[in-house]
C-alpha positions in Angstrom: 42.6 37.1 75.5 42.0 39.5 72.7 44.9 38.1 70.8 43.5 34.5 71.2 40.1 35.7 69.9 41.7 37.5 67.0 43.7 34.4 66.1 40.6 32.2 66.2 38.7 34.6 64.0 41.6 34.7 61.4 41.8 30.9 61.5 38.0 30.6 60.7 38.3 33.2 58.0 41.2 31.4 56.3 39.4 28.1 56.5 36.3 29.6 55.0 38.3 31.2 52.2 40.0 27.9 51.4 36.7 26.0 51.2 35.2 28.8 49.0 38.2 28.6 46.6 37.9 24.9 46.3 34.2 24.9 45.7 34.6 27.2 42.7 36.8 24.7 40.9 33.8 22.5 39.9 30.2 22.0 40.8 27.7 19.3 40.0 24.2 19.9 38.7 21.6 18.2 40.9 19.6 17.1 37.9 22.5 15.4 36.0 26.0 14.0 36.3 27.4 16.8 34.3 30.4 18.7 35.7 30.4 22.4 35.3 34.1 23.4 35.2 34.2 27.1 36.2 38.0 27.1 36.2 38.5 26.0 32.6 35.1 27.4 31.4 34.5 24.1 29.5 31.0 22.7 29.7 30.1 19.3 28.1 27.0 17.2 27.9 28.5 14.0 26.5 27.1 10.5 27.1 28.5 9.0 30.3 28.7 5.5 31.8 25.3 5.6 33.4 23.8 6.7 30.1 25.3 3.8 28.3 23.7 1.5 30.8 20.3 3.1 30.3 20.5 2.8 26.6 21.6 -0.8 26.7 18.9 -1.8 29.2 16.2 0.0 27.2 17.2 -1.6 23.9 17.7 -5.1 25.4 14.4 -5.0 27.2 12.5 -3.8 24.2 13.9 -6.5 21.9 13.3 -9.1 24.6 9.7 -8.1 25.0 9.0 -8.2 21.2 6.9 -11.2 20.3 8.1 -11.0 16.7 11.7 -11.8 17.5 12.5 -15.5 17.7 14.1 -16.9 20.9 17.8 -17.9 20.6 18.1 -16.0 17.4 21.2 -13.9 16.4 20.8 -10.1 16.4 23.6 -8.1 14.8 24.2 -4.4 15.2 24.4 -2.9 11.8 24.7 0.7 10.5 24.3 3.5 13.1 23.9 7.0 11.8 25.1 9.8 14.1 23.9 13.4 13.7 24.8 15.8 16.5 24.3 19.6 16.6 27.1 19.9 19.2 30.4 18.1 19.9 28.6 15.1 21.3 30.0 11.6 20.8 28.8 8.1 21.4 31.0 4.9 21.7 29.1 2.4 19.6 31.4 -0.5 20.6 30.9 0.3 24.3 27.1 0.3 23.9 27.2 -3.0 21.9 29.3 -4.7 24.6 26.9 -3.7 27.3 23.9 -5.1 25.3 26.0 -8.3 24.7 26.4 -8.8 28.4 22.7 -8.3 29.1 21.7 -10.7 26.2 24.2 -13.3 27.6 22.7 -13.1 31.1 19.1 -13.4 29.9 19.9 -16.1 27.3 17.1 -14.9 25.1 19.1 -14.0 21.9 22.7 -13.6 20.8 24.0 -10.1 20.1 27.0 -9.2 18.0 28.4 -6.8 15.4 27.4 -7.3 11.8 31.1 -6.7 10.7 32.1 -9.6 13.0 29.6 -11.9 11.5 30.9 -11.1 8.0 34.2 -12.6 8.9 36.1 -11.8 5.6 33.1 -12.6 3.3 33.7 -10.1 0.5 30.2 -10.4 -1.0 28.6 -9.9 2.4 30.8 -6.9 3.0 29.9 -5.3 -0.3 26.2 -5.8 0.5 26.6 -4.4 3.9 28.3 -1.3 2.5 25.3 -0.8 0.2 22.9 -1.0 3.1 25.0 1.3 5.2 25.0 3.9 2.4 21.2 3.6 1.9 20.6 4.0 5.7 22.9 7.0 5.9 21.6 8.9 2.9 18.0 7.7 2.5 17.0 6.4 5.9 15.8 3.2 4.2 16.3 -0.5 4.6 16.2 -2.3 1.2 14.4 -5.7 1.6 16.4 -7.3 -1.2 19.8 -6.2 0.2 18.7 -7.4 3.7 17.7 -10.9 2.4 20.9 -11.2 0.3 23.0 -10.3 3.4 21.1 -12.9 5.4 21.9 -15.6 2.8 25.6 -14.8 3.2 26.1 -14.6 6.9 24.7 -16.4 10.0 22.5 -13.5 11.2 18.8 -13.6 11.8 18.1 -9.9 12.4 20.1 -6.8 11.6 19.7 -3.7 13.9 19.8 -0.3 12.4 20.3 2.8 14.6 20.0 6.6 14.3 21.2 8.9 17.0 20.7 12.6 16.9 20.9 15.5 19.3 19.4 19.0 19.6 20.6 21.6 22.1 18.5 24.4 23.5 20.3 27.2 25.3 19.0 29.8 27.7 20.2 32.1 30.4 19.9 29.2 32.9 22.1 26.9 30.9 21.5 24.4 28.2 19.6 21.2 27.6 20.7 18.6 25.1 18.2 15.9 24.0 19.6 12.8 22.4 17.1 10.7 20.4 17.8 7.0 19.7 15.8 5.5 17.0 16.1 1.7 16.3 14.8 -0.5 13.6 15.2 -4.3 13.2 15.1 -6.0 9.9 14.5 -9.8 9.4 17.4 -11.1 7.3 15.2 -14.0 6.0 12.2 -12.1 4.8 13.7 -8.6 4.3 10.9 -7.1 6.4 11.0 -4.6 9.2 9.8 -6.5 12.3 10.5 -4.1 15.2 11.1 -0.4 15.9 11.5 1.6 19.0 12.8 5.0 20.2 14.1 6.6 23.4 15.1 10.1 24.4 17.9 11.0 26.8 18.0 14.5 28.2 21.2 16.1 29.6 20.9 19.4 31.4 23.6 21.9 32.4 22.8 24.7 34.7 24.9 27.8 35.0 26.0 28.8 38.5 
């Protein structure tokens, strides 16, 4: 009888030890989808699939709600400046594709890449490079460059983006705030017709 009790106690202890060992491999923060890998000591706060969906839905909805954007027009994603204070990354192509899907389903406007619209047009490419440099270095959209670009390619509006991140660390963990700032230029008038901004916060808690 004592031997049976001892065996049961040892079995329970072994099972508890096994569960405890497995649970220390990785844990999930309740407030985010971020994995805290205790085994490798690697902690990341990168943009994941759900985040891309949030960004695409926000951007598409904001553009769709704007009364200054003509229906059935063509919006092209232009220069996007990335400035992170950590090792963060963002897949612009992936985000653009998600917005394309939403635009196609709603049938309110067409969405594409500016480089795709250029399609080998050397003059348009040169003008695009100028706008890209201006946006990166000066955070400006030159009306003349925008109008010239619009005369060369079949695009009604050009979307400019700026994505930045700031990370705050504490004894509890760290919090990374991604700020997405968007501006839309009219390729016919050269004027800024729409702008919006969203923040995305990723939190990691230490265990």
